[in-house]
Backbone of each chain as ProteinMPNN parsed JSONL, in Angstrom:
{"seq_chain_A": "DAEITQSPRHKITETGRQVTLACHQTWNHNNMFWYRQDLGHGLRLIHYSYGVHDTNKGEVSDGYSVSRSNTEDLPLTLESAASSQTSVYFCASTRARGDTQYFGPGTRLTVL", "coords_chain_A": {"N_chain_A": [[21.173, 1.434, 8.489], [17.951, -0.022, 8.92], [16.083, -1.68, 6.355], [13.969, -2.329, 3.468], [14.205, -4.247, 0.638], [13.806, -4.849, -2.875], [14.109, -7.083, -5.623], [14.289, -8.172, -9.052], [14.316, -4.637, -10.04], [13.085, -4.06, -12.374], [11.523, -6.161, -14.756], [11.233, -8.121, -17.62], [9.385, -10.617, -19.113], [8.336, -13.71, -20.671], [5.158, -15.06, -21.623], [4.103, -17.875, -19.802], [6.499, -18.528, -18.62], [8.346, -19.198, -15.585], [8.652, -16.995, -12.883], [10.466, -15.331, -10.355], [10.211, -13.035, -7.784], [12.127, -11.112, -5.612], [12.157, -10.294, -2.117], [13.482, -8.613, 0.587], [14.027, -7.936, 3.959], [15.435, -6.037, 6.624], [14.568, -5.496, 9.144], [13.856, -7.441, 10.854], [11.194, -8.132, 11.015], [8.267, -9.992, 11.669], [6.024, -10.076, 10.061], [5.099, -10.088, 6.731], [4.28, -8.928, 3.415], [2.854, -9.172, 0.141], [1.894, -7.102, -2.509], [0.049, -6.109, -5.425], [0.01, -3.473, -7.788], [-2.233, -1.795, -9.739], [-3.598, 0.316, -12.275], [-6.414, 2.11, -11.269], [-7.105, 0.264, -9.375], [-5.706, 0.51, -7.046], [-3.73, -0.83, -4.403], [-3.541, -4.305, -4.17], [-3.814, -7.171, -2.153], [-1.722, -9.971, -2.365], [-0.317, -12.273, -1.255], [0.53, -13.175, 2.131], [2.516, -13.323, 5.135], [2.924, -14.402, 8.453], [5.083, -15.237, 9.794], [7.995, -17.419, 9.987], [7.672, -20.17, 7.866], [4.966, -19.784, 7.665], [2.289, -19.032, 5.539], [-0.187, -17.199, 3.713], [-3.169, -16.736, 1.77], [-4.031, -13.879, -0.134], [-6.361, -11.487, -1.524], [-5.994, -11.708, -4.297], [-4.655, -14.12, -5.154], [-4.416, -16.174, -7.024], [-2.35, -17.96, -9.253], [0.0, -17.209, -8.136], [2.648, -17.829, -5.744], [4.161, -18.117, -2.485], [6.933, -18.499, -0.252], [8.282, -18.993, 3.015], [11.141, -19.202, 4.429], [12.886, -18.089, 6.132], [13.202, -15.277, 8.417], [13.819, -12.893, 7.098], [13.219, -12.941, 4.343], [10.795, -13.04, 1.692], [10.051, -14.488, -0.982], [8.278, -14.064, -4.062], [6.593, -16.078, -6.316], [5.707, -16.498, -9.675], [4.12, -18.964, -11.165], [3.527, -19.672, -13.828], [3.818, -17.346, -15.935], [1.44, -14.863, -16.882], [-0.122, -12.546, -19.184], [-1.896, -10.964, -17.833], [-0.696, -10.613, -15.426], [1.074, -8.607, -15.624], [2.285, -5.855, -14.0], [2.922, -3.639, -11.204], [4.772, -4.642, -8.474], [4.715, -4.724, -4.986], [6.425, -5.186, -1.98], [5.984, -5.502, 1.542], [6.531, -4.901, 5.06], [5.876, -5.394, 8.567], [6.136, -4.771, 12.08], [4.241, -5.236, 14.083], [0.689, -5.523, 14.617], [-1.036, -2.691, 13.577], [1.233, -1.167, 13.629], [3.456, 0.758, 11.539], [3.425, -0.164, 8.128], [6.124, -0.938, 6.229], [7.23, -0.213, 3.011], [8.734, -1.709, 0.139], [10.674, -0.599, -2.776], [9.428, -1.461, -5.058], [8.721, -3.643, -7.89], [8.669, -3.605, -11.298], [6.928, -5.524, -13.439], [6.728, -6.949, -16.6], [4.848, -8.908, -18.726], [5.109, -10.517, -21.671]], "CA_chain_A": [[19.748, 1.576, 8.741], [17.118, -1.119, 8.45], [15.425, -1.348, 5.094], [13.332, -3.413, 2.731], [14.648, -4.157, -0.749], [13.182, -5.754, -3.84], [14.866, -7.268, -6.856], [14.842, -7.004, -9.719], [13.422, -3.477, -10.056], [12.339, -4.18, -13.626], [11.667, -7.507, -15.328], [10.389, -8.451, -18.765], [9.4, -12.058, -19.307], [7.377, -14.198, -21.663], [4.036, -15.86, -21.141], [4.388, -19.277, -19.512], [7.75, -18.69, -17.866], [8.304, -19.021, -14.133], [9.365, -15.786, -12.462], [10.51, -15.126, -8.91], [10.553, -11.682, -7.342], [12.713, -11.204, -4.272], [11.903, -9.26, -1.11], [14.375, -8.826, 1.726], [13.948, -6.855, 4.945], [16.43, -6.167, 7.688], [13.984, -5.056, 10.406], [13.503, -8.598, 11.66], [9.749, -8.165, 11.162], [7.643, -11.289, 11.41], [4.902, -9.964, 9.139], [5.476, -9.607, 5.402], [3.129, -8.876, 2.513], [3.038, -8.847, -1.273], [0.777, -6.425, -3.148], [0.225, -5.649, -6.794], [-0.613, -2.173, -8.014], [-2.732, -1.616, -11.095], [-4.4, 1.531, -12.432], [-7.826, 1.981, -10.936], [-7.333, -0.739, -8.329], [-4.876, 0.714, -5.869], [-2.9, -1.986, -4.08], [-4.314, -5.475, -3.779], [-2.98, -8.117, -1.428], [-1.534, -11.24, -3.075], [-0.028, -13.251, -0.217], [1.169, -12.601, 3.296], [3.121, -14.292, 6.047], [3.053, -13.894, 9.817], [6.3, -15.765, 10.391], [8.664, -18.488, 9.247], [6.851, -21.316, 7.444], [3.557, -19.393, 7.598], [1.885, -18.27, 4.346], [-1.634, -17.057, 3.608], [-3.601, -16.148, 0.501], [-4.748, -12.617, -0.135], [-7.54, -11.421, -2.386], [-5.686, -11.984, -5.702], [-3.536, -15.05, -5.017], [-4.348, -17.17, -8.104], [-1.208, -17.843, -10.146], [1.163, -16.785, -7.352], [2.945, -18.575, -4.524], [5.244, -17.59, -1.66], [7.483, -19.399, 0.761], [8.977, -18.225, 4.06], [12.099, -20.111, 5.059], [13.572, -17.331, 7.177], [12.476, -14.054, 8.768], [14.168, -11.747, 6.27], [12.872, -13.032, 2.915], [9.52, -13.597, 1.24], [10.029, -14.454, -2.45], [6.993, -14.265, -4.735], [6.794, -16.828, -7.555], [4.653, -16.659, -10.656], [4.416, -20.314, -11.664], [3.455, -19.642, -15.292], [3.43, -15.948, -16.081], [0.385, -14.506, -17.827], [-0.111, -11.106, -19.483], [-2.685, -10.295, -16.794], [0.155, -10.393, -14.269], [1.849, -7.383, -15.835], [1.884, -4.994, -12.894], [3.99, -3.252, -10.294], [4.647, -5.461, -7.277], [5.304, -4.151, -3.792], [6.582, -5.977, -0.782], [5.918, -4.674, 2.737], [6.68, -5.636, 6.311], [5.505, -4.66, 9.755], [6.511, -5.465, 13.304], [3.058, -5.668, 14.841], [-0.571, -4.997, 14.115], [-1.194, -1.27, 13.852], [2.486, -0.481, 13.341], [3.666, 1.14, 10.145], [3.89, -1.124, 7.13], [7.192, -0.351, 5.421], [7.149, -0.73, 1.65], [9.881, -1.705, -0.741], [10.583, 0.348, -3.895], [8.593, -2.007, -6.129], [9.257, -4.318, -9.073], [7.775, -3.483, -12.455], [6.977, -6.763, -14.221], [6.0, -6.96, -17.869], [4.735, -10.25, -19.295], [4.789, -10.353, -23.097]], "C_chain_A": [[18.997, 0.367, 8.196], [16.38, -0.699, 7.19], [14.732, -2.58, 4.538], [13.685, -3.227, 1.256], [13.913, -5.187, -1.595], [14.093, -5.886, -5.052], [14.189, -8.334, -7.719], [13.897, -5.817, -9.625], [12.556, -3.49, -11.315], [12.592, -5.572, -14.201], [10.707, -7.624, -16.504], [10.513, -9.952, -18.988], [8.341, -12.439, -20.331], [6.292, -15.026, -20.99], [4.465, -17.308, -20.945], [5.651, -19.505, -18.702], [7.504, -18.542, -16.364], [9.184, -17.821, -13.768], [9.344, -15.718, -10.944], [10.988, -13.716, -8.609], [11.018, -11.768, -5.887], [12.315, -10.014, -3.41], [12.736, -9.596, 0.115], [14.266, -7.653, 2.675], [14.896, -7.13, 6.1], [15.903, -5.642, 9.02], [13.707, -6.207, 11.358], [11.998, -8.65, 11.955], [9.217, -9.56, 10.858], [6.648, -11.224, 10.256], [5.331, -9.345, 7.81], [4.327, -9.806, 4.43], [3.601, -8.638, 1.082], [1.737, -8.242, -1.81], [1.102, -6.245, -4.628], [-0.553, -4.353, -6.971], [-0.963, -2.037, -9.478], [-3.597, -0.372, -11.122], [-5.853, 1.25, -12.094], [-8.131, 0.993, -9.821], [-6.558, -0.46, -7.055], [-3.971, -0.477, -5.653], [-3.796, -3.127, -3.622], [-3.384, -6.533, -3.216], [-2.934, -9.455, -2.146], [-1.353, -12.377, -2.068], [0.576, -12.521, 0.973], [1.641, -13.707, 4.231], [3.281, -13.64, 7.412], [4.299, -14.446, 10.509], [6.854, -16.903, 9.55], [7.726, -19.681, 9.078], [5.356, -21.011, 7.422], [3.292, -18.623, 6.31], [0.364, -18.292, 4.264], [-1.987, -16.389, 2.294], [-4.31, -14.826, 0.749], [-5.876, -12.656, -1.14], [-7.263, -11.763, -3.846], [-4.527, -12.978, -5.794], [-3.393, -16.042, -6.179], [-3.162, -16.904, -9.019], [0.074, -17.43, -9.448], [1.386, -17.738, -6.178], [4.08, -17.873, -3.784], [5.732, -18.695, -0.746], [8.257, -18.555, 1.762], [9.89, -19.188, 4.825], [12.925, -19.407, 6.131], [12.792, -16.032, 7.416], [12.652, -12.967, 7.725], [13.555, -11.759, 4.862], [11.488, -13.619, 2.672], [9.495, -13.502, -0.283], [8.638, -14.766, -2.994], [7.256, -14.948, -6.07], [5.529, -16.817, -8.399], [4.955, -17.964, -11.371], [4.459, -20.352, -13.189], [2.906, -18.267, -15.656], [2.383, -15.744, -17.169], [0.398, -12.998, -18.04], [-0.903, -10.319, -18.434], [-1.877, -10.026, -15.524], [1.172, -9.265, -14.495], [1.372, -6.347, -14.835], [3.145, -4.482, -12.197], [3.747, -3.981, -8.974], [5.404, -4.819, -6.124], [5.312, -5.164, -2.661], [6.519, -5.02, 0.412], [6.14, -5.546, 3.96], [6.259, -4.749, 7.469], [5.832, -5.49, 10.98], [5.279, -6.05, 13.995], [1.83, -5.002, 14.253], [-0.714, -3.551, 14.545], [0.083, -0.479, 13.631], [2.558, -0.141, 11.854], [4.043, -0.067, 9.304], [4.914, -0.397, 6.275], [7.196, -1.031, 4.06], [8.506, -0.698, 0.964], [9.657, -0.774, -1.921], [9.768, -0.17, -5.068], [9.387, -2.692, -7.225], [8.232, -4.178, -10.189], [7.966, -4.713, -13.327], [6.129, -6.633, -15.466], [6.022, -8.375, -18.419], [4.254, -10.113, -20.733], [4.194, -11.628, -23.675]], "O_chain_A": [[19.352, -0.191, 7.158], [16.091, 0.479, 6.984], [14.875, -3.694, 5.042], [13.477, -2.149, 0.7], [13.467, -6.229, -1.113], [14.758, -4.932, -5.456], [13.593, -9.277, -7.2], [12.766, -5.979, -9.166], [11.431, -2.99, -11.311], [13.706, -6.093, -14.148], [9.531, -7.275, -16.404], [11.618, -10.49, -19.044], [7.561, -11.604, -20.791], [6.498, -15.61, -19.926], [5.111, -17.897, -21.812], [5.841, -20.589, -18.152], [6.577, -17.855, -15.935], [10.295, -17.66, -14.273], [8.326, -16.013, -10.318], [12.02, -13.266, -9.107], [10.384, -12.412, -5.051], [12.159, -8.892, -3.893], [12.702, -10.719, 0.616], [14.396, -6.501, 2.26], [15.127, -8.273, 6.496], [16.685, -5.369, 9.93], [13.366, -5.993, 12.521], [11.578, -9.145, 13.0], [9.659, -10.22, 9.918], [6.451, -12.214, 9.551], [5.855, -8.231, 7.767], [3.51, -10.714, 4.584], [4.619, -7.986, 0.849], [0.647, -8.776, -1.607], [2.265, -6.23, -5.029], [-1.621, -4.16, -6.389], [-0.102, -2.149, -10.351], [-4.249, -0.034, -10.135], [-6.443, 0.281, -12.571], [-9.272, 0.89, -9.37], [-6.756, -1.16, -6.062], [-3.492, -1.074, -6.617], [-4.691, -2.942, -2.797], [-2.295, -6.761, -3.743], [-3.973, -10.015, -2.496], [-2.14, -13.323, -2.037], [1.068, -11.4, 0.848], [1.222, -14.86, 4.128], [3.71, -12.492, 7.525], [4.54, -14.154, 11.681], [6.269, -17.298, 8.542], [7.08, -20.129, 10.025], [4.556, -21.914, 7.181], [3.997, -17.658, 6.015], [-0.287, -19.25, 4.678], [-1.221, -15.584, 1.764], [-5.076, -14.673, 1.7], [-6.304, -13.73, -1.562], [-8.199, -12.082, -4.579], [-3.524, -12.696, -6.449], [-2.353, -16.688, -6.306], [-2.975, -15.788, -9.503], [1.121, -17.312, -10.085], [0.452, -18.368, -5.682], [4.86, -17.13, -4.381], [5.042, -19.684, -0.501], [8.823, -17.522, 1.404], [9.457, -19.888, 5.741], [13.586, -20.057, 6.941], [11.838, -15.733, 6.698], [11.727, -12.192, 7.485], [13.39, -10.702, 4.254], [11.064, -14.559, 3.344], [8.969, -12.53, -0.825], [7.92, -15.613, -2.463], [8.052, -14.457, -6.871], [4.432, -17.089, -7.911], [5.94, -18.059, -12.103], [5.332, -20.994, -13.772], [1.694, -18.051, -15.681], [2.433, -16.366, -18.23], [0.871, -12.252, -17.183], [-0.615, -9.15, -18.179], [-2.328, -9.292, -14.645], [2.024, -9.01, -13.645], [0.193, -5.996, -14.816], [4.268, -4.841, -12.552], [2.645, -3.937, -8.426], [6.563, -4.426, -6.257], [4.344, -5.887, -2.426], [6.944, -3.869, 0.313], [5.963, -6.764, 3.914], [6.28, -3.522, 7.374], [5.814, -6.721, 10.949], [5.278, -7.202, 14.431], [1.928, -4.042, 13.489], [-0.538, -3.216, 15.716], [0.038, 0.74, 13.462], [1.818, -0.685, 11.034], [4.868, -0.888, 9.705], [4.614, 0.632, 5.67], [7.168, -2.258, 3.961], [9.312, 0.208, 1.175], [8.571, -0.212, -2.064], [9.447, 0.592, -5.981], [10.554, -2.38, -7.465], [7.077, -4.58, -10.045], [9.041, -4.922, -13.889], [4.958, -6.257, -15.4], [7.087, -8.975, -18.562], [3.14, -9.654, -20.987], [3.864, -11.674, -24.86]]}, "seq_chain_B": "GEDVEQSLFLSVREGDSSVINCTYTDSSSTYLYWYKQEPGAGLQLLTYIFSNMDMKQDQRLTVLLNKKDKHLSLRIADTQTGDSAIYFCADLVDSSYKLIFGSGTRLLVRP", "coords_chain_B": {"N_chain_B": [[-16.548, -8.321, 0.863], [-14.349, -6.044, 2.674], [-14.165, -2.577, 1.73], [-12.569, 0.287, 0.271], [-12.862, 3.567, -0.797], [-11.902, 6.218, -3.001], [-11.735, 9.478, -4.474], [-10.453, 10.051, -7.779], [-8.782, 12.077, -8.694], [-7.264, 15.256, -8.002], [-6.81, 18.694, -8.291], [-4.929, 21.49, -7.378], [-3.97, 24.88, -6.57], [-0.697, 26.076, -5.929], [0.053, 26.791, -2.567], [-2.593, 26.865, -1.775], [-5.054, 25.037, 0.198], [-5.356, 21.484, 0.269], [-7.778, 18.941, 0.072], [-8.287, 15.642, 0.553], [-10.443, 12.977, 0.104], [-11.947, 10.024, 1.565], [-13.78, 7.022, 1.741], [-14.947, 4.244, 3.678], [-15.852, 0.805, 4.319], [-15.614, -0.924, 6.418], [-16.85, -1.846, 9.424], [-15.632, -2.34, 11.784], [-13.261, -1.067, 11.9], [-10.036, -0.14, 13.074], [-7.613, 1.179, 12.768], [-6.689, 3.74, 10.55], [-5.059, 4.816, 7.626], [-2.907, 7.117, 5.886], [-1.092, 7.079, 2.971], [1.633, 8.128, 0.9], [2.622, 8.225, -2.48], [5.231, 8.794, -4.533], [6.257, 9.43, -7.953], [7.434, 6.444, -9.447], [8.235, 5.334, -7.066], [8.039, 3.582, -3.876], [5.482, 3.173, -1.335], [4.959, 5.64, 1.129], [4.452, 6.115, 4.509], [2.309, 8.63, 5.628], [0.633, 9.556, 7.719], [-1.487, 8.434, 10.411], [-4.585, 7.399, 11.966], [-6.3, 6.582, 14.928], [-9.319, 4.787, 15.431], [-10.83, 5.759, 17.495], [-10.46, 8.415, 17.591], [-11.224, 11.775, 16.53], [-9.86, 13.65, 15.143], [-6.621, 14.395, 13.918], [-3.614, 16.13, 14.034], [-0.696, 16.987, 12.291], [1.835, 18.835, 11.763], [1.645, 20.221, 8.631], [-0.411, 18.592, 7.986], [-3.741, 17.482, 8.421], [-5.916, 15.179, 9.727], [-9.184, 14.086, 9.473], [-11.766, 12.234, 10.954], [-14.829, 10.757, 10.51], [-16.591, 8.634, 12.064], [-19.151, 7.675, 12.146], [-20.197, 8.16, 9.589], [-18.308, 6.785, 8.225], [-16.133, 8.094, 7.002], [-13.169, 9.533, 5.928], [-10.733, 12.085, 5.888], [-7.983, 13.886, 4.43], [-6.248, 16.744, 4.985], [-4.111, 19.006, 3.488], [-2.26, 21.654, 4.32], [-1.249, 24.803, 2.868], [-0.292, 23.868, 0.305], [2.357, 22.46, -1.564], [4.456, 22.26, -4.552], [5.966, 19.996, -4.308], [4.271, 18.29, -3.048], [2.809, 17.04, -4.92], [1.618, 13.991, -5.921], [0.531, 10.556, -5.573], [-2.033, 9.755, -3.355], [-2.895, 7.463, -0.929], [-5.525, 6.027, 0.832], [-5.917, 3.802, 3.562], [-7.196, 0.948, 5.228], [-6.981, -0.838, 8.208], [-7.651, -4.131, 8.491], [-9.828, -5.58, 10.812], [-8.574, -7.502, 13.526], [-6.462, -8.521, 12.117], [-3.414, -8.183, 10.172], [-3.743, -7.064, 7.789], [-3.917, -4.641, 5.203], [-6.384, -2.728, 3.583], [-6.554, -1.058, 0.643], [-7.493, 2.067, -0.84], [-8.11, 3.204, -4.234], [-6.441, 5.253, -4.737], [-5.663, 8.773, -4.883], [-4.774, 11.08, -7.197], [-2.86, 13.849, -6.753], [-2.387, 16.971, -8.084], [-0.37, 19.741, -8.087], [-0.523, 22.984, -9.033], [1.631, 25.528, -10.215]], "CA_chain_B": [[-15.357, -7.938, 1.618], [-14.231, -4.625, 2.996], [-13.847, -1.748, 0.582], [-12.15, 1.667, 0.526], [-13.025, 4.32, -2.04], [-11.371, 7.57, -3.065], [-11.816, 10.138, -5.768], [-9.233, 9.699, -8.51], [-7.915, 13.182, -9.095], [-7.48, 16.557, -7.384], [-5.863, 19.699, -8.75], [-4.992, 22.704, -6.561], [-2.891, 25.831, -6.818], [0.329, 26.147, -4.895], [-0.317, 27.684, -1.48], [-3.951, 26.556, -1.319], [-5.207, 23.782, 0.943], [-5.886, 20.329, -0.463], [-8.534, 18.0, 0.899], [-8.474, 14.353, -0.12], [-11.475, 12.26, 0.833], [-11.926, 8.563, 1.511], [-14.852, 6.343, 2.49], [-14.629, 2.839, 3.903], [-17.047, 0.045, 4.709], [-15.282, -1.77, 7.564], [-17.507, -1.31, 10.61], [-14.799, -2.59, 12.961], [-11.95, -0.485, 11.623], [-9.356, 0.384, 14.257], [-6.586, 2.103, 12.318], [-6.801, 4.208, 9.171], [-3.749, 5.352, 7.26], [-2.673, 7.831, 4.629], [0.21, 6.856, 2.364], [1.978, 8.961, -0.258], [3.483, 7.567, -3.451], [5.802, 9.653, -5.567], [6.474, 8.65, -9.188], [8.496, 5.45, -9.481], [8.675, 4.981, -5.716], [7.121, 2.823, -3.045], [4.555, 3.96, -0.515], [5.537, 6.22, 2.34], [3.396, 6.455, 5.46], [2.229, 10.037, 5.998], [0.037, 9.681, 9.031], [-2.55, 7.476, 10.669], [-5.481, 7.825, 13.039], [-7.051, 5.522, 15.597], [-10.753, 4.961, 15.187], [-11.476, 6.458, 18.626], [-10.115, 9.828, 17.463], [-11.949, 12.519, 15.5], [-8.952, 14.509, 14.404], [-5.203, 14.329, 14.256], [-2.862, 17.145, 13.294], [0.743, 16.735, 12.246], [2.407, 19.911, 10.959], [0.71, 20.704, 7.609], [-1.416, 17.568, 7.718], [-4.838, 17.297, 9.365], [-6.781, 14.051, 9.392], [-10.494, 14.102, 10.124], [-12.46, 10.955, 10.877], [-16.237, 10.705, 10.872], [-16.786, 7.19, 12.153], [-20.565, 7.389, 11.874], [-20.362, 8.121, 8.133], [-17.172, 6.038, 7.669], [-15.501, 9.04, 6.095], [-11.837, 9.98, 6.357], [-10.169, 13.085, 4.975], [-6.624, 14.378, 4.666], [-6.084, 18.127, 4.555], [-2.728, 19.475, 3.415], [-2.246, 23.124, 4.312], [-0.154, 25.435, 2.127], [0.182, 22.804, -0.577], [3.539, 22.799, -2.357], [4.61, 21.412, -5.74], [6.516, 18.72, -3.852], [3.186, 17.458, -2.552], [2.218, 16.331, -6.055], [1.859, 12.557, -5.738], [-0.711, 9.797, -5.38], [-2.292, 9.555, -1.937], [-3.722, 6.288, -0.687], [-6.162, 5.77, 2.112], [-5.883, 2.368, 3.83], [-7.927, 0.513, 6.421], [-6.437, -2.061, 8.786], [-8.755, -5.068, 8.715], [-9.889, -5.975, 12.216], [-7.965, -8.749, 14.001], [-5.399, -9.007, 11.221], [-2.416, -7.188, 9.812], [-3.936, -6.746, 6.375], [-4.393, -3.319, 4.826], [-7.213, -2.592, 2.394], [-6.225, 0.239, 0.076], [-8.283, 2.702, -1.879], [-7.449, 3.202, -5.541], [-5.489, 6.36, -4.779], [-6.039, 10.084, -5.425], [-3.621, 11.783, -7.765], [-2.869, 15.284, -6.447], [-1.552, 17.803, -8.939], [-0.246, 21.087, -7.553], [-0.18, 23.894, -10.119], [2.388, 26.687, -9.702]], "C_chain_B": [[-15.322, -6.46, 1.883], [-13.761, -3.844, 1.779], [-13.453, -0.347, 1.04], [-12.226, 2.408, -0.799], [-12.481, 5.741, -1.899], [-11.69, 8.157, -4.42], [-10.462, 10.008, -6.447], [-8.259, 10.855, -8.679], [-8.294, 14.459, -8.362], [-6.4, 17.507, -7.883], [-6.037, 20.964, -7.915], [-3.849, 23.627, -6.968], [-1.939, 25.829, -5.633], [-0.079, 27.175, -3.835], [-1.721, 27.466, -0.948], [-3.93, 25.312, -0.435], [-5.776, 22.708, 0.025], [-6.659, 19.473, 0.522], [-8.805, 16.743, 0.075], [-9.412, 13.513, 0.74], [-11.431, 10.753, 0.585], [-13.141, 8.048, 2.278], [-14.5, 4.87, 2.602], [-15.871, 2.127, 4.42], [-16.843, -0.765, 5.986], [-15.868, -1.174, 8.845], [-16.67, -1.513, 11.865], [-13.379, -2.071, 12.749], [-11.334, 0.08, 12.889], [-8.282, 1.401, 13.899], [-6.868, 2.475, 10.864], [-5.563, 5.005, 8.84], [-3.854, 6.2, 5.999], [-1.237, 7.587, 4.203], [0.379, 7.784, 1.164], [2.894, 8.157, -1.171], [3.937, 8.567, -4.486], [6.144, 8.802, -6.783], [7.654, 7.697, -9.083], [8.958, 4.967, -8.119], [7.644, 4.111, -5.009], [6.229, 3.752, -2.245], [5.242, 4.402, 0.773], [4.388, 6.591, 3.271], [3.453, 7.941, 5.792], [1.741, 10.206, 7.424], [-1.007, 8.586, 9.19], [-3.41, 8.004, 11.81], [-6.153, 6.595, 13.639], [-8.537, 5.807, 15.441], [-11.47, 5.65, 16.341], [-11.135, 7.95, 18.647], [-10.975, 10.47, 16.386], [-10.997, 13.275, 14.593], [-7.524, 14.253, 14.869], [-4.479, 15.342, 13.391], [-1.375, 16.848, 13.413], [1.334, 17.72, 11.263], [1.381, 20.373, 9.926], [-0.454, 19.75, 7.361], [-2.47, 17.537, 8.821], [-5.698, 16.151, 8.868], [-8.067, 14.195, 10.187], [-11.174, 12.766, 9.91], [-13.89, 11.108, 11.369], [-16.614, 9.231, 10.887], [-18.222, 6.802, 11.827], [-20.797, 7.242, 10.37], [-19.268, 7.313, 7.459], [-16.469, 6.884, 6.608], [-14.22, 9.561, 6.717], [-11.359, 11.036, 5.377], [-8.757, 13.461, 5.416], [-6.551, 15.791, 4.115], [-4.597, 18.473, 4.604], [-2.787, 20.985, 3.314], [-1.063, 23.631, 3.484], [0.509, 24.425, 1.179], [1.321, 23.282, -1.473], [3.644, 21.863, -3.565], [5.182, 20.049, -5.367], [5.479, 17.784, -3.255], [2.482, 16.707, -3.685], [2.606, 14.857, -5.984], [0.506, 11.854, -5.763], [-0.846, 9.51, -3.889], [-3.277, 8.401, -1.769], [-4.253, 6.301, 0.736], [-6.137, 4.258, 2.323], [-6.518, 2.08, 5.179], [-7.299, -0.783, 6.922], [-7.605, -2.976, 9.146], [-8.675, -5.6, 10.137], [-9.313, -7.353, 12.445], [-6.926, -9.311, 13.042], [-4.399, -7.879, 10.996], [-2.64, -6.668, 8.403], [-4.472, -5.334, 6.178], [-5.251, -3.424, 3.57], [-7.014, -1.176, 1.883], [-7.334, 0.75, -0.833], [-7.478, 2.731, -3.171], [-6.486, 4.366, -5.713], [-6.056, 7.615, -5.41], [-4.78, 10.755, -5.925], [-3.79, 13.272, -7.503], [-1.888, 15.995, -7.36], [-1.551, 19.217, -8.372], [0.285, 21.993, -8.654], [0.553, 25.108, -9.545], [1.55, 27.96, -9.734]], "O_chain_B": [[-16.157, -5.706, 1.384], [-13.057, -4.368, 0.915], [-13.937, 0.145, 2.06], [-11.711, 1.931, -1.81], [-12.581, 6.372, -0.846], [-11.891, 7.433, -5.395], [-9.438, 9.872, -5.777], [-7.052, 10.644, -8.795], [-9.471, 14.728, -8.123], [-5.218, 17.165, -7.895], [-7.153, 21.459, -7.758], [-2.893, 23.21, -7.621], [-2.338, 25.607, -4.49], [-0.5, 28.285, -4.162], [-2.022, 27.832, 0.188], [-2.914, 24.624, -0.336], [-6.57, 22.989, -0.873], [-6.245, 19.3, 1.669], [-9.467, 16.79, -0.962], [-9.203, 13.359, 1.943], [-10.952, 10.28, -0.446], [-13.486, 8.575, 3.336], [-13.836, 4.313, 1.728], [-16.815, 2.758, 4.896], [-17.815, -1.241, 6.573], [-15.428, -0.117, 9.296], [-16.963, -0.921, 12.904], [-12.425, -2.573, 13.343], [-12.025, 0.71, 13.69], [-8.063, 2.366, 14.63], [-7.238, 1.625, 10.054], [-5.069, 5.776, 9.663], [-4.749, 6.027, 5.172], [-0.294, 7.845, 4.951], [-0.588, 8.17, 0.508], [3.822, 7.494, -0.709], [3.127, 9.122, -5.229], [6.304, 7.587, -6.664], [8.747, 8.094, -8.678], [9.964, 4.265, -8.02], [6.524, 3.931, -5.488], [6.224, 4.966, -2.453], [5.988, 3.654, 1.405], [3.461, 7.297, 2.873], [4.498, 8.459, 6.186], [2.355, 10.906, 8.23], [-1.363, 7.902, 8.23], [-3.023, 8.929, 12.525], [-6.53, 5.673, 12.915], [-8.945, 6.964, 15.331], [-12.61, 6.084, 16.179], [-11.474, 8.66, 19.594], [-11.404, 9.803, 15.444], [-11.291, 13.51, 13.421], [-7.262, 13.943, 16.031], [-4.691, 15.414, 12.18], [-0.869, 16.507, 14.482], [1.335, 17.472, 10.057], [0.328, 20.878, 10.314], [-1.375, 20.07, 6.609], [-2.14, 17.561, 10.007], [-6.154, 16.153, 7.724], [-8.051, 14.397, 11.401], [-11.158, 12.226, 8.804], [-14.13, 11.533, 12.499], [-16.921, 8.649, 9.846], [-18.473, 5.721, 11.294], [-21.493, 6.33, 9.925], [-19.287, 7.163, 6.237], [-16.245, 6.444, 5.48], [-14.192, 9.973, 7.876], [-11.555, 10.901, 4.169], [-8.395, 13.368, 6.589], [-6.764, 16.013, 2.923], [-3.922, 18.264, 5.612], [-3.303, 21.532, 2.339], [-0.019, 22.984, 3.406], [1.711, 24.173, 1.256], [1.258, 24.361, -2.061], [3.006, 20.81, -3.602], [4.909, 19.056, -6.041], [5.77, 16.619, -2.985], [1.651, 15.836, -3.43], [3.79, 14.521, -5.985], [-0.532, 12.487, -5.953], [0.107, 9.076, -3.241], [-4.343, 8.373, -2.384], [-3.526, 6.55, 1.698], [-6.316, 3.502, 1.367], [-6.397, 2.852, 6.13], [-7.106, -1.721, 6.149], [-8.436, -2.642, 9.991], [-7.615, -6.013, 10.609], [-9.536, -8.269, 11.652], [-6.552, -10.478, 13.157], [-4.522, -6.785, 11.548], [-1.819, -5.915, 7.879], [-5.368, -4.891, 6.897], [-4.896, -4.117, 2.617], [-7.271, -0.207, 2.598], [-8.019, -0.023, -1.503], [-6.313, 2.335, -3.2], [-5.791, 4.455, -6.725], [-6.837, 7.541, -6.358], [-3.834, 10.973, -5.168], [-4.747, 13.886, -7.973], [-0.705, 15.66, -7.401], [-2.609, 19.821, -8.196], [1.396, 21.802, -9.149], [0.151, 25.652, -8.517], [2.028, 29.023, -9.341]]}, "name": "protein", "num_of_chains": 2, "seq": "DAEITQSPRHKITETGRQVTLACHQTWNHNNMFWYRQDLGHGLRLIHYSYGVHDTNKGEVSDGYSVSRSNTEDLPLTLESAASSQTSVYFCASTRARGDTQYFGPGTRLTVLGEDVEQSLFLSVREGDSSVINCTYTDSSSTYLYWYKQEPGAGLQLLTYIFSNMDMKQDQRLTVLLNKKDKHLSLRIADTQTGDSAIYFCADLVDSSYKLIFGSGTRLLVRP"}
């Protein structure tokens, strides 16, 4: 069955370190998204991609970057982790506008 | 920017109906969604409604849309303890694939 996976599921890192969170989907969806979930804020969009080599900033993109070298993967990089980036991160993908966005299981990141 | 708001918490007794409410500001909304998140898990799509519909029913779930007031509700009939979760309302931003989420409503079902 097609799926979307994230790794690691849990990560603890130190302030200033570079961290990369992986997202991999096997639906062959062109559209992929990264969200962060924080209490009281719901899910907020960090970055998104509509296809290979395409990346776009979401509403909370500062301090994050993504790259899309193939259809299946959209890794999220924190260039220099900050305590404010402690959160749960979700990756999602969708085939077309209006179709279901399928979510990964999430990565809980703690920045000490 | 566009915004989606929900109440934070709802508590009901098992067997009762639950109604979770959501308001949105996007005047050109085309799709509105309800997602469910169980503890430690990702989001699971429950149902969605097109903006040209007033109501959609899917087994125990009924979605009502008042486009004039920009108000969306999710009714769960015969609520069970397994329905305890966080429910998110989401609006598909016009001409894009981006979802704007509310902050989520935590539903607690008491035995």
